[in-house]
PDB file with SEQRES, HELIX, SHEET and CRYST1 records, atoms N, CA, C and O in Angstrom:
SEQRES   1 A   85  UNK UNK UNK UNK UNK UNK UNK UNK UNK UNK UNK UNK UNK          
SEQRES   2 A   85  UNK UNK UNK UNK UNK UNK UNK UNK UNK UNK UNK UNK UNK          
SEQRES   3 A   85  UNK UNK UNK UNK UNK UNK UNK UNK UNK UNK UNK UNK UNK          
SEQRES   4 A   85  UNK UNK UNK UNK UNK UNK UNK UNK UNK UNK UNK UNK UNK          
SEQRES   5 A   85  UNK UNK UNK UNK UNK UNK UNK UNK UNK UNK UNK UNK UNK          
SEQRES   6 A   85  UNK UNK UNK UNK UNK UNK UNK UNK UNK UNK UNK UNK UNK          
SEQRES   7 A   85  UNK UNK UNK UNK UNK UNK UNK                                  
HELIX    1 AA1 UNK A    7  UNK A   20  1                                  14    
HELIX    2 AA2 UNK A   31  UNK A   33  5                                   3    
HELIX    3 AA3 UNK A   34  UNK A   51  1                                  18    
HELIX    4 AA4 UNK A   79  UNK A   84  1                                   6    
SHEET    1 AA1 2 UNK A  60  UNK A  65  0                                        
SHEET    2 AA1 2 UNK A  71  UNK A  76 -1                                        
CRYST1    1.000    1.000    1.000  90.00  90.00  90.00 P 1           1          
ATOM      1  N   UNK A   1      -9.094  -3.933 -25.104  1.00  0.00           N  
ATOM      2  CA  UNK A   1      -8.066  -3.169 -24.333  1.00  0.00           C  
ATOM      3  C   UNK A   1      -8.448  -1.662 -24.390  1.00  0.00           C  
ATOM      4  O   UNK A   1      -8.166  -0.937 -23.436  1.00  0.00           O  
ATOM      5  N   UNK A   2      -9.061  -1.194 -25.450  1.00  0.00           N  
ATOM      6  CA  UNK A   2      -9.437   0.210 -25.546  1.00  0.00           C  
ATOM      7  C   UNK A   2     -10.398   0.570 -24.390  1.00  0.00           C  
ATOM      8  O   UNK A   2     -10.299   1.659 -23.824  1.00  0.00           O  
ATOM      9  N   UNK A   3     -11.357  -0.374 -24.029  1.00  0.00           N  
ATOM     10  CA  UNK A   3     -12.230  -0.109 -22.880  1.00  0.00           C  
ATOM     11  C   UNK A   3     -11.502  -0.067 -21.620  1.00  0.00           C  
ATOM     12  O   UNK A   3     -11.881   0.687 -20.724  1.00  0.00           O  
ATOM     13  N   UNK A   4     -10.441  -0.853 -21.479  1.00  0.00           N  
ATOM     14  CA  UNK A   4      -9.680  -0.932 -20.236  1.00  0.00           C  
ATOM     15  C   UNK A   4      -8.992   0.408 -19.980  1.00  0.00           C  
ATOM     16  O   UNK A   4      -9.006   0.923 -18.862  1.00  0.00           O  
ATOM     17  N   UNK A   5      -8.375   0.977 -21.063  1.00  0.00           N  
ATOM     18  CA  UNK A   5      -7.597   2.215 -20.868  1.00  0.00           C  
ATOM     19  C   UNK A   5      -8.435   3.504 -21.009  1.00  0.00           C  
ATOM     20  O   UNK A   5      -7.897   4.610 -20.954  1.00  0.00           O  
ATOM     21  N   UNK A   6      -9.735   3.346 -21.188  1.00  0.00           N  
ATOM     22  CA  UNK A   6     -10.629   4.483 -21.293  1.00  0.00           C  
ATOM     23  C   UNK A   6     -10.535   5.342 -20.004  1.00  0.00           C  
ATOM     24  O   UNK A   6     -10.455   4.809 -18.897  1.00  0.00           O  
ATOM     25  N   UNK A   7     -10.546   6.638 -20.172  1.00  0.00           N  
ATOM     26  CA  UNK A   7     -10.232   7.577 -19.097  1.00  0.00           C  
ATOM     27  C   UNK A   7     -11.058   7.275 -17.826  1.00  0.00           C  
ATOM     28  O   UNK A   7     -10.485   7.131 -16.746  1.00  0.00           O  
ATOM     29  N   UNK A   8     -12.348   7.182 -17.942  1.00  0.00           N  
ATOM     30  CA  UNK A   8     -13.197   6.971 -16.757  1.00  0.00           C  
ATOM     31  C   UNK A   8     -12.899   5.655 -16.021  1.00  0.00           C  
ATOM     32  O   UNK A   8     -12.920   5.580 -14.793  1.00  0.00           O  
ATOM     33  N   UNK A   9     -12.625   4.642 -16.817  1.00  0.00           N  
ATOM     34  CA  UNK A   9     -12.284   3.392 -16.213  1.00  0.00           C  
ATOM     35  C   UNK A   9     -10.961   3.408 -15.463  1.00  0.00           C  
ATOM     36  O   UNK A   9     -10.836   2.784 -14.410  1.00  0.00           O  
ATOM     37  N   UNK A  10      -9.963   4.125 -16.004  1.00  0.00           N  
ATOM     38  CA  UNK A  10      -8.689   4.276 -15.340  1.00  0.00           C  
ATOM     39  C   UNK A  10      -8.811   5.165 -14.089  1.00  0.00           C  
ATOM     40  O   UNK A  10      -8.100   4.932 -13.111  1.00  0.00           O  
ATOM     41  N   UNK A  11      -9.692   6.175 -14.095  1.00  0.00           N  
ATOM     42  CA  UNK A  11      -9.856   7.012 -12.899  1.00  0.00           C  
ATOM     43  C   UNK A  11     -10.450   6.160 -11.807  1.00  0.00           C  
ATOM     44  O   UNK A  11     -10.056   6.276 -10.646  1.00  0.00           O  
ATOM     45  N   UNK A  12     -11.404   5.292 -12.162  1.00  0.00           N  
ATOM     46  CA  UNK A  12     -11.998   4.455 -11.124  1.00  0.00           C  
ATOM     47  C   UNK A  12     -11.000   3.461 -10.622  1.00  0.00           C  
ATOM     48  O   UNK A  12     -10.990   3.177  -9.424  1.00  0.00           O  
ATOM     49  N   UNK A  13     -10.156   2.913 -11.468  1.00  0.00           N  
ATOM     50  CA  UNK A  13      -9.171   1.943 -11.070  1.00  0.00           C  
ATOM     51  C   UNK A  13      -8.098   2.590 -10.137  1.00  0.00           C  
ATOM     52  O   UNK A  13      -7.624   1.990  -9.173  1.00  0.00           O  
ATOM     53  N   UNK A  14      -7.757   3.837 -10.490  1.00  0.00           N  
ATOM     54  CA  UNK A  14      -6.794   4.546  -9.677  1.00  0.00           C  
ATOM     55  C   UNK A  14      -7.348   4.786  -8.324  1.00  0.00           C  
ATOM     56  O   UNK A  14      -6.627   4.595  -7.345  1.00  0.00           O  
ATOM     57  N   UNK A  15      -8.617   5.205  -8.186  1.00  0.00           N  
ATOM     58  CA  UNK A  15      -9.217   5.397  -6.925  1.00  0.00           C  
ATOM     59  C   UNK A  15      -9.233   4.110  -6.035  1.00  0.00           C  
ATOM     60  O   UNK A  15      -9.079   4.170  -4.815  1.00  0.00           O  
ATOM     61  N   UNK A  16      -9.430   2.937  -6.720  1.00  0.00           N  
ATOM     62  CA  UNK A  16      -9.398   1.702  -5.967  1.00  0.00           C  
ATOM     63  C   UNK A  16      -8.043   1.364  -5.487  1.00  0.00           C  
ATOM     64  O   UNK A  16      -7.894   0.909  -4.353  1.00  0.00           O  
ATOM     65  N   UNK A  17      -7.011   1.567  -6.316  1.00  0.00           N  
ATOM     66  CA  UNK A  17      -5.639   1.253  -5.931  1.00  0.00           C  
ATOM     67  C   UNK A  17      -5.261   2.188  -4.734  1.00  0.00           C  
ATOM     68  O   UNK A  17      -4.654   1.747  -3.758  1.00  0.00           O  
ATOM     69  N   UNK A  18      -5.642   3.496  -4.846  1.00  0.00           N  
ATOM     70  CA  UNK A  18      -5.284   4.426  -3.706  1.00  0.00           C  
ATOM     71  C   UNK A  18      -6.036   4.000  -2.432  1.00  0.00           C  
ATOM     72  O   UNK A  18      -5.448   4.035  -1.351  1.00  0.00           O  
ATOM     73  N   UNK A  19      -7.268   3.613  -2.519  1.00  0.00           N  
ATOM     74  CA  UNK A  19      -8.005   3.250  -1.312  1.00  0.00           C  
ATOM     75  C   UNK A  19      -7.466   1.952  -0.662  1.00  0.00           C  
ATOM     76  O   UNK A  19      -7.549   1.762   0.551  1.00  0.00           O  
ATOM     77  N   UNK A  20      -6.937   1.111  -1.481  1.00  0.00           N  
ATOM     78  CA  UNK A  20      -6.358  -0.183  -0.932  1.00  0.00           C  
ATOM     79  C   UNK A  20      -4.997   0.025  -0.280  1.00  0.00           C  
ATOM     80  O   UNK A  20      -4.504  -0.817   0.470  1.00  0.00           O  
ATOM     81  N   UNK A  21      -4.412   1.172  -0.591  1.00  0.00           N  
ATOM     82  CA  UNK A  21      -2.991   1.501  -0.155  1.00  0.00           C  
ATOM     83  C   UNK A  21      -2.015   0.427  -0.546  1.00  0.00           C  
ATOM     84  O   UNK A  21      -1.784   0.234  -1.740  1.00  0.00           O  
ATOM     85  N   UNK A  22      -1.452  -0.253   0.353  1.00  0.00           N  
ATOM     86  CA  UNK A  22      -0.523  -1.362   0.023  1.00  0.00           C  
ATOM     87  C   UNK A  22       0.936  -0.827  -0.089  1.00  0.00           C  
ATOM     88  O   UNK A  22       1.207   0.371  -0.166  1.00  0.00           O  
ATOM     89  N   UNK A  23       1.806  -1.792  -0.090  1.00  0.00           N  
ATOM     90  CA  UNK A  23       3.226  -1.522  -0.087  1.00  0.00           C  
ATOM     91  C   UNK A  23       3.733  -1.262  -1.513  1.00  0.00           C  
ATOM     92  O   UNK A  23       3.036  -1.583  -2.475  1.00  0.00           O  
ATOM     93  N   UNK A  24       4.900  -0.703  -1.658  1.00  0.00           N  
ATOM     94  CA  UNK A  24       5.526  -0.486  -2.937  1.00  0.00           C  
ATOM     95  C   UNK A  24       6.023  -1.811  -3.456  1.00  0.00           C  
ATOM     96  O   UNK A  24       6.345  -2.730  -2.702  1.00  0.00           O  
ATOM     97  N   UNK A  25       6.077  -1.878  -4.831  1.00  0.00           N  
ATOM     98  CA  UNK A  25       6.641  -3.079  -5.524  1.00  0.00           C  
ATOM     99  C   UNK A  25       8.097  -2.967  -5.718  1.00  0.00           C  
ATOM    100  O   UNK A  25       8.754  -2.196  -5.018  1.00  0.00           O  
ATOM    101  N   UNK A  26       8.637  -3.696  -6.633  1.00  0.00           N  
ATOM    102  CA  UNK A  26      10.055  -3.746  -6.891  1.00  0.00           C  
ATOM    103  C   UNK A  26      10.627  -2.386  -7.300  1.00  0.00           C  
ATOM    104  O   UNK A  26      11.810  -2.125  -7.083  1.00  0.00           O  
ATOM    105  N   UNK A  27       9.791  -1.511  -7.897  1.00  0.00           N  
ATOM    106  CA  UNK A  27      10.276  -0.199  -8.349  1.00  0.00           C  
ATOM    107  C   UNK A  27      10.326   0.818  -7.200  1.00  0.00           C  
ATOM    108  O   UNK A  27      10.872   1.908  -7.370  1.00  0.00           O  
ATOM    109  N   UNK A  28       9.785   0.485  -6.076  1.00  0.00           N  
ATOM    110  CA  UNK A  28       9.794   1.406  -4.918  1.00  0.00           C  
ATOM    111  C   UNK A  28       8.739   2.521  -4.950  1.00  0.00           C  
ATOM    112  O   UNK A  28       8.684   3.346  -4.037  1.00  0.00           O  
ATOM    113  N   UNK A  29       7.899   2.548  -5.999  1.00  0.00           N  
ATOM    114  CA  UNK A  29       6.843   3.571  -6.100  1.00  0.00           C  
ATOM    115  C   UNK A  29       5.702   3.298  -5.140  1.00  0.00           C  
ATOM    116  O   UNK A  29       5.162   2.192  -5.123  1.00  0.00           O  
ATOM    117  N   UNK A  30       5.331   4.273  -4.352  1.00  0.00           N  
ATOM    118  CA  UNK A  30       4.224   4.137  -3.437  1.00  0.00           C  
ATOM    119  C   UNK A  30       2.969   4.674  -4.093  1.00  0.00           C  
ATOM    120  O   UNK A  30       3.014   5.332  -5.132  1.00  0.00           O  
ATOM    121  N   UNK A  31       1.847   4.374  -3.457  1.00  0.00           N  
ATOM    122  CA  UNK A  31       0.533   4.905  -3.924  1.00  0.00           C  
ATOM    123  C   UNK A  31       0.533   6.388  -3.925  1.00  0.00           C  
ATOM    124  O   UNK A  31      -0.114   7.008  -4.769  1.00  0.00           O  
ATOM    125  N   UNK A  32       1.258   6.997  -2.978  1.00  0.00           N  
ATOM    126  CA  UNK A  32       1.332   8.518  -2.926  1.00  0.00           C  
ATOM    127  C   UNK A  32       2.098   9.095  -4.120  1.00  0.00           C  
ATOM    128  O   UNK A  32       1.900  10.262  -4.457  1.00  0.00           O  
ATOM    129  N   UNK A  33       2.977   8.301  -4.778  1.00  0.00           N  
ATOM    130  CA  UNK A  33       3.789   8.808  -5.869  1.00  0.00           C  
ATOM    131  C   UNK A  33       3.099   8.598  -7.226  1.00  0.00           C  
ATOM    132  O   UNK A  33       3.564   9.137  -8.231  1.00  0.00           O  
ATOM    133  N   UNK A  34       2.031   7.849  -7.278  1.00  0.00           N  
ATOM    134  CA  UNK A  34       1.501   7.512  -8.628  1.00  0.00           C  
ATOM    135  C   UNK A  34       0.914   8.650  -9.412  1.00  0.00           C  
ATOM    136  O   UNK A  34       1.052   8.658 -10.635  1.00  0.00           O  
ATOM    137  N   UNK A  35       0.256   9.629  -8.784  1.00  0.00           N  
ATOM    138  CA  UNK A  35      -0.330  10.757  -9.548  1.00  0.00           C  
ATOM    139  C   UNK A  35       0.704  11.501 -10.371  1.00  0.00           C  
ATOM    140  O   UNK A  35       0.505  11.713 -11.567  1.00  0.00           O  
ATOM    141  N   UNK A  36       1.789  11.894  -9.759  1.00  0.00           N  
ATOM    142  CA  UNK A  36       2.839  12.628 -10.474  1.00  0.00           C  
ATOM    143  C   UNK A  36       3.453  11.783 -11.564  1.00  0.00           C  
ATOM    144  O   UNK A  36       3.729  12.290 -12.651  1.00  0.00           O  
ATOM    145  N   UNK A  37       3.681  10.481 -11.299  1.00  0.00           N  
ATOM    146  CA  UNK A  37       4.235   9.599 -12.253  1.00  0.00           C  
ATOM    147  C   UNK A  37       3.329   9.432 -13.470  1.00  0.00           C  
ATOM    148  O   UNK A  37       3.801   9.455 -14.606  1.00  0.00           O  
ATOM    149  N   UNK A  38       2.029   9.263 -13.232  1.00  0.00           N  
ATOM    150  CA  UNK A  38       1.080   9.105 -14.372  1.00  0.00           C  
ATOM    151  C   UNK A  38       1.017  10.333 -15.219  1.00  0.00           C  
ATOM    152  O   UNK A  38       0.822  10.221 -16.429  1.00  0.00           O  
ATOM    153  N   UNK A  39       1.172  11.516 -14.644  1.00  0.00           N  
ATOM    154  CA  UNK A  39       1.053  12.753 -15.463  1.00  0.00           C  
ATOM    155  C   UNK A  39       2.100  12.762 -16.518  1.00  0.00           C  
ATOM    156  O   UNK A  39       1.836  13.261 -17.611  1.00  0.00           O  
ATOM    157  N   UNK A  40       3.294  12.237 -16.271  1.00  0.00           N  
ATOM    158  CA  UNK A  40       4.395  12.285 -17.220  1.00  0.00           C  
ATOM    159  C   UNK A  40       4.520  10.972 -18.025  1.00  0.00           C  
ATOM    160  O   UNK A  40       5.120  10.992 -19.099  1.00  0.00           O  
ATOM    161  N   UNK A  41       3.986   9.849 -17.557  1.00  0.00           N  
ATOM    162  CA  UNK A  41       4.228   8.578 -18.153  1.00  0.00           C  
ATOM    163  C   UNK A  41       2.963   7.785 -18.707  1.00  0.00           C  
ATOM    164  O   UNK A  41       3.120   6.754 -19.361  1.00  0.00           O  
ATOM    165  N   UNK A  42       1.766   8.279 -18.435  1.00  0.00           N  
ATOM    166  CA  UNK A  42       0.617   7.530 -18.769  1.00  0.00           C  
ATOM    167  C   UNK A  42       0.453   7.345 -20.270  1.00  0.00           C  
ATOM    168  O   UNK A  42       0.014   6.271 -20.682  1.00  0.00           O  
ATOM    169  N   UNK A  43       0.770   8.306 -21.104  1.00  0.00           N  
ATOM    170  CA  UNK A  43       0.529   8.193 -22.529  1.00  0.00           C  
ATOM    171  C   UNK A  43       1.451   7.070 -23.079  1.00  0.00           C  
ATOM    172  O   UNK A  43       1.032   6.358 -23.992  1.00  0.00           O  
ATOM    173  N   UNK A  44       2.634   6.896 -22.582  1.00  0.00           N  
ATOM    174  CA  UNK A  44       3.531   5.830 -23.113  1.00  0.00           C  
ATOM    175  C   UNK A  44       2.999   4.468 -22.641  1.00  0.00           C  
ATOM    176  O   UNK A  44       2.985   3.521 -23.428  1.00  0.00           O  
ATOM    177  N   UNK A  45       2.557   4.341 -21.366  1.00  0.00           N  
ATOM    178  CA  UNK A  45       1.990   3.095 -20.854  1.00  0.00           C  
ATOM    179  C   UNK A  45       0.723   2.747 -21.650  1.00  0.00           C  
ATOM    180  O   UNK A  45       0.529   1.594 -22.036  1.00  0.00           O  
ATOM    181  N   UNK A  46      -0.136   3.745 -21.894  1.00  0.00           N  
ATOM    182  CA  UNK A  46      -1.363   3.450 -22.638  1.00  0.00           C  
ATOM    183  C   UNK A  46      -1.035   2.942 -24.048  1.00  0.00           C  
ATOM    184  O   UNK A  46      -1.654   1.993 -24.528  1.00  0.00           O  
ATOM    185  N   UNK A  47      -0.076   3.566 -24.698  1.00  0.00           N  
ATOM    186  CA  UNK A  47       0.283   3.132 -26.047  1.00  0.00           C  
ATOM    187  C   UNK A  47       0.786   1.716 -26.002  1.00  0.00           C  
ATOM    188  O   UNK A  47       0.414   0.909 -26.853  1.00  0.00           O  
ATOM    189  N   UNK A  48       1.647   1.372 -25.005  1.00  0.00           N  
ATOM    190  CA  UNK A  48       2.210   0.004 -24.929  1.00  0.00           C  
ATOM    191  C   UNK A  48       1.052  -0.988 -24.632  1.00  0.00           C  
ATOM    192  O   UNK A  48       1.072  -2.102 -25.156  1.00  0.00           O  
ATOM    193  N   UNK A  49       0.062  -0.617 -23.818  1.00  0.00           N  
ATOM    194  CA  UNK A  49      -1.054  -1.507 -23.596  1.00  0.00           C  
ATOM    195  C   UNK A  49      -1.853  -1.708 -24.868  1.00  0.00           C  
ATOM    196  O   UNK A  49      -2.238  -2.838 -25.170  1.00  0.00           O  
ATOM    197  N   UNK A  50      -2.104  -0.694 -25.593  1.00  0.00           N  
ATOM    198  CA  UNK A  50      -2.869  -0.779 -26.849  1.00  0.00           C  
ATOM    199  C   UNK A  50      -2.137  -1.596 -27.958  1.00  0.00           C  
ATOM    200  O   UNK A  50      -2.778  -2.318 -28.721  1.00  0.00           O  
ATOM    201  N   UNK A  51      -0.816  -1.471 -28.032  1.00  0.00           N  
ATOM    202  CA  UNK A  51      -0.071  -2.143 -29.103  1.00  0.00           C  
ATOM    203  C   UNK A  51       0.408  -3.541 -28.635  1.00  0.00           C  
ATOM    204  O   UNK A  51       1.008  -4.267 -29.428  1.00  0.00           O  
ATOM    205  N   UNK A  52       0.161  -3.926 -27.394  1.00  0.00           N  
ATOM    206  CA  UNK A  52       0.522  -5.241 -26.893  1.00  0.00           C  
ATOM    207  C   UNK A  52       1.967  -5.393 -26.437  1.00  0.00           C  
ATOM    208  O   UNK A  52       2.428  -6.512 -26.213  1.00  0.00           O  
ATOM    209  N   UNK A  53       2.680  -4.295 -26.297  1.00  0.00           N  
ATOM    210  CA  UNK A  53       4.106  -4.395 -25.941  1.00  0.00           C  
ATOM    211  C   UNK A  53       4.377  -4.162 -24.451  1.00  0.00           C  
ATOM    212  O   UNK A  53       5.522  -4.254 -24.009  1.00  0.00           O  
ATOM    213  N   UNK A  54       3.312  -3.858 -23.666  1.00  0.00           N  
ATOM    214  CA  UNK A  54       3.538  -3.628 -22.247  1.00  0.00           C  
ATOM    215  C   UNK A  54       4.012  -4.929 -21.530  1.00  0.00           C  
ATOM    216  O   UNK A  54       3.451  -6.006 -21.731  1.00  0.00           O  
ATOM    217  N   UNK A  55       5.015  -4.790 -20.729  1.00  0.00           N  
ATOM    218  CA  UNK A  55       5.502  -5.897 -19.906  1.00  0.00           C  
ATOM    219  C   UNK A  55       5.457  -5.494 -18.422  1.00  0.00           C  
ATOM    220  O   UNK A  55       6.081  -4.524 -17.992  1.00  0.00           O  
ATOM    221  N   UNK A  56       4.668  -6.310 -17.646  1.00  0.00           N  
ATOM    222  CA  UNK A  56       4.565  -6.012 -16.252  1.00  0.00           C  
ATOM    223  C   UNK A  56       5.939  -6.142 -15.553  1.00  0.00           C  
ATOM    224  O   UNK A  56       6.812  -6.872 -16.021  1.00  0.00           O  
ATOM    225  N   UNK A  57       6.107  -5.442 -14.459  1.00  0.00           N  
ATOM    226  CA  UNK A  57       7.371  -5.517 -13.679  1.00  0.00           C  
ATOM    227  C   UNK A  57       7.377  -6.830 -12.848  1.00  0.00           C  
ATOM    228  O   UNK A  57       6.313  -7.391 -12.589  1.00  0.00           O  
ATOM    229  N   UNK A  58       8.534  -7.307 -12.442  1.00  0.00           N  
ATOM    230  CA  UNK A  58       8.583  -8.456 -11.578  1.00  0.00           C  
ATOM    231  C   UNK A  58       7.805  -8.179 -10.290  1.00  0.00           C  
ATOM    232  O   UNK A  58       7.678  -7.030  -9.869  1.00  0.00           O  
ATOM    233  N   UNK A  59       7.292  -9.230  -9.678  1.00  0.00           N  
ATOM    234  CA  UNK A  59       6.572  -9.102  -8.417  1.00  0.00           C  
ATOM    235  C   UNK A  59       7.547  -9.201  -7.276  1.00  0.00           C  
ATOM    236  O   UNK A  59       8.391 -10.097  -7.259  1.00  0.00           O  
ATOM    237  N   UNK A  60       7.450  -8.286  -6.306  1.00  0.00           N  
ATOM    238  CA  UNK A  60       8.312  -8.331  -5.145  1.00  0.00           C  
ATOM    239  C   UNK A  60       7.838  -9.416  -4.156  1.00  0.00           C  
ATOM    240  O   UNK A  60       6.715  -9.374  -3.654  1.00  0.00           O  
ATOM    241  N   UNK A  61       8.710 -10.364  -3.902  1.00  0.00           N  
ATOM    242  CA  UNK A  61       8.388 -11.455  -2.955  1.00  0.00           C  
ATOM    243  C   UNK A  61       8.889 -11.139  -1.571  1.00  0.00           C  
ATOM    244  O   UNK A  61      10.054 -10.788  -1.385  1.00  0.00           O  
ATOM    245  N   UNK A  62       8.021 -11.262  -0.613  1.00  0.00           N  
ATOM    246  CA  UNK A  62       8.357 -11.124   0.750  1.00  0.00           C  
ATOM    247  C   UNK A  62       7.722 -12.342   1.573  1.00  0.00           C  
ATOM    248  O   UNK A  62       6.792 -13.014   1.126  1.00  0.00           O  
ATOM    249  N   UNK A  63       8.265 -12.539   2.709  1.00  0.00           N  
ATOM    250  CA  UNK A  63       7.721 -13.622   3.557  1.00  0.00           C  
ATOM    251  C   UNK A  63       7.095 -12.975   4.806  1.00  0.00           C  
ATOM    252  O   UNK A  63       7.699 -12.099   5.426  1.00  0.00           O  
ATOM    253  N   UNK A  64       5.916 -13.401   5.156  1.00  0.00           N  
ATOM    254  CA  UNK A  64       5.237 -12.927   6.322  1.00  0.00           C  
ATOM    255  C   UNK A  64       4.943 -14.135   7.248  1.00  0.00           C  
ATOM    256  O   UNK A  64       4.695 -15.244   6.773  1.00  0.00           O  
ATOM    257  N   UNK A  65       4.975 -13.903   8.534  1.00  0.00           N  
ATOM    258  CA  UNK A  65       4.719 -15.042   9.475  1.00  0.00           C  
ATOM    259  C   UNK A  65       3.228 -15.452   9.457  1.00  0.00           C  
ATOM    260  O   UNK A  65       2.304 -14.642   9.374  1.00  0.00           O  
ATOM    261  N   UNK A  66       3.090 -16.770   9.541  1.00  0.00           N  
ATOM    262  CA  UNK A  66       1.738 -17.318   9.619  1.00  0.00           C  
ATOM    263  C   UNK A  66       1.345 -17.382  11.079  1.00  0.00           C  
ATOM    264  O   UNK A  66       2.200 -17.548  11.949  1.00  0.00           O  
ATOM    265  N   UNK A  67       0.010 -17.248  11.365  1.00  0.00           N  
ATOM    266  CA  UNK A  67      -0.392 -17.279  12.750  1.00  0.00           C  
ATOM    267  C   UNK A  67      -0.034 -18.521  13.512  1.00  0.00           C  
ATOM    268  O   UNK A  67       0.244 -18.454  14.709  1.00  0.00           O  
ATOM    269  N   UNK A  68      -0.034 -19.675  12.836  1.00  0.00           N  
ATOM    270  CA  UNK A  68       0.302 -20.946  13.499  1.00  0.00           C  
ATOM    271  C   UNK A  68       1.761 -21.279  13.443  1.00  0.00           C  
ATOM    272  O   UNK A  68       2.127 -22.404  13.781  1.00  0.00           O  
ATOM    273  N   UNK A  69       2.613 -20.384  13.041  1.00  0.00           N  
ATOM    274  CA  UNK A  69       4.009 -20.623  12.913  1.00  0.00           C  
ATOM    275  C   UNK A  69       4.406 -20.852  11.401  1.00  0.00           C  
ATOM    276  O   UNK A  69       3.568 -21.204  10.571  1.00  0.00           O  
ATOM    277  N   UNK A  70       5.656 -20.645  11.110  1.00  0.00           N  
ATOM    278  CA  UNK A  70       6.075 -20.771   9.772  1.00  0.00           C  
ATOM    279  C   UNK A  70       5.940 -19.458   9.038  1.00  0.00           C  
ATOM    280  O   UNK A  70       5.574 -18.433   9.613  1.00  0.00           O  
ATOM    281  N   UNK A  71       6.241 -19.511   7.754  1.00  0.00           N  
ATOM    282  CA  UNK A  71       6.180 -18.274   6.899  1.00  0.00           C  
ATOM    283  C   UNK A  71       5.362 -18.536   5.667  1.00  0.00           C  
ATOM    284  O   UNK A  71       5.202 -19.667   5.209  1.00  0.00           O  
ATOM    285  N   UNK A  72       4.839 -17.416   5.139  1.00  0.00           N  
ATOM    286  CA  UNK A  72       4.009 -17.504   3.922  1.00  0.00           C  
ATOM    287  C   UNK A  72       4.636 -16.549   2.948  1.00  0.00           C  
ATOM    288  O   UNK A  72       4.999 -15.428   3.304  1.00  0.00           O  
ATOM    289  N   UNK A  73       4.766 -16.996   1.706  1.00  0.00           N  
ATOM    290  CA  UNK A  73       5.287 -16.111   0.607  1.00  0.00           C  
ATOM    291  C   UNK A  73       4.209 -15.210   0.123  1.00  0.00           C  
ATOM    292  O   UNK A  73       3.095 -15.657  -0.149  1.00  0.00           O  
ATOM    293  N   UNK A  74       4.516 -13.935   0.009  1.00  0.00           N  
ATOM    294  CA  UNK A  74       3.529 -12.941  -0.473  1.00  0.00           C  
ATOM    295  C   UNK A  74       4.130 -12.196  -1.639  1.00  0.00           C  
ATOM    296  O   UNK A  74       5.283 -11.775  -1.547  1.00  0.00           O  
ATOM    297  N   UNK A  75       3.436 -12.016  -2.699  1.00  0.00           N  
ATOM    298  CA  UNK A  75       3.889 -11.316  -3.902  1.00  0.00           C  
ATOM    299  C   UNK A  75       3.220  -9.960  -3.950  1.00  0.00           C  
ATOM    300  O   UNK A  75       1.999  -9.848  -3.839  1.00  0.00           O  
ATOM    301  N   UNK A  76       4.056  -8.903  -4.122  1.00  0.00           N  
ATOM    302  CA  UNK A  76       3.560  -7.541  -4.188  1.00  0.00           C  
ATOM    303  C   UNK A  76       3.828  -6.926  -5.591  1.00  0.00           C  
ATOM    304  O   UNK A  76       4.977  -6.607  -5.896  1.00  0.00           O  
ATOM    305  N   UNK A  77       2.822  -6.760  -6.425  1.00  0.00           N  
ATOM    306  CA  UNK A  77       3.026  -6.181  -7.723  1.00  0.00           C  
ATOM    307  C   UNK A  77       3.294  -4.676  -7.577  1.00  0.00           C  
ATOM    308  O   UNK A  77       2.966  -4.087  -6.547  1.00  0.00           O  
ATOM    309  N   UNK A  78       3.892  -4.048  -8.610  1.00  0.00           N  
ATOM    310  CA  UNK A  78       4.121  -2.602  -8.572  1.00  0.00           C  
ATOM    311  C   UNK A  78       2.768  -1.870  -8.588  1.00  0.00           C  
ATOM    312  O   UNK A  78       1.765  -2.437  -9.022  1.00  0.00           O  
ATOM    313  N   UNK A  79       2.739  -0.662  -8.134  1.00  0.00           N  
ATOM    314  CA  UNK A  79       1.545   0.133  -8.089  1.00  0.00           C  
ATOM    315  C   UNK A  79       0.925   0.245  -9.496  1.00  0.00           C  
ATOM    316  O   UNK A  79      -0.288   0.108  -9.656  1.00  0.00           O  
ATOM    317  N   UNK A  80       1.767   0.494 -10.506  1.00  0.00           N  
ATOM    318  CA  UNK A  80       1.280   0.578 -11.874  1.00  0.00           C  
ATOM    319  C   UNK A  80       0.667  -0.689 -12.351  1.00  0.00           C  
ATOM    320  O   UNK A  80      -0.355  -0.650 -13.036  1.00  0.00           O  
ATOM    321  N   UNK A  81       1.239  -1.817 -12.025  1.00  0.00           N  
ATOM    322  CA  UNK A  81       0.694  -3.095 -12.436  1.00  0.00           C  
ATOM    323  C   UNK A  81      -0.649  -3.349 -11.717  1.00  0.00           C  
ATOM    324  O   UNK A  81      -1.561  -3.952 -12.281  1.00  0.00           O  
ATOM    325  N   UNK A  82      -0.745  -2.886 -10.487  1.00  0.00           N  
ATOM    326  CA  UNK A  82      -2.034  -3.024  -9.773  1.00  0.00           C  
ATOM    327  C   UNK A  82      -3.126  -2.143 -10.416  1.00  0.00           C  
ATOM    328  O   UNK A  82      -4.292  -2.537 -10.453  1.00  0.00           O  
ATOM    329  N   UNK A  83      -2.757  -0.968 -10.916  1.00  0.00           N  
ATOM    330  CA  UNK A  83      -3.644  -0.139 -11.612  1.00  0.00           C  
ATOM    331  C   UNK A  83      -4.134  -0.756 -12.863  1.00  0.00           C  
ATOM    332  O   UNK A  83      -5.329  -0.710 -13.155  1.00  0.00           O  
ATOM    333  N   UNK A  84      -3.229  -1.345 -13.631  1.00  0.00           N  
ATOM    334  CA  UNK A  84      -3.610  -1.963 -14.893  1.00  0.00           C  
ATOM    335  C   UNK A  84      -4.482  -3.209 -14.667  1.00  0.00           C  
ATOM    336  O   UNK A  84      -5.442  -3.450 -15.399  1.00  0.00           O  
ATOM    337  N   UNK A  85      -4.130  -3.986 -13.644  1.00  0.00           N  
ATOM    338  CA  UNK A  85      -4.941  -5.183 -13.287  1.00  0.00           C  
ATOM    339  C   UNK A  85      -6.366  -4.776 -12.974  1.00  0.00           C  
ATOM    340  O   UNK A  85      -7.195  -5.628 -12.655  1.00  0.00           O  
TER     341      UNK A  85                                                      
END                                                                             
């Protein structure tokens, strides 16, 4: 886990999350909001990851139409959980 939260690794992960864009999760945080949020909250999240107490947020479930008709369930994790993944 120490390698996962290493600064350079997290910078690269953040760049990937930003480039993928994507919708906000259940917390409503967008990719545009993550930089400011991380400045004030990253140390607590990192500590939780290292001590094993981090709990991911629920995944936002939405339904999207399928090309051939019907609907497909899609799960959208929070931006922070995408960063950690």
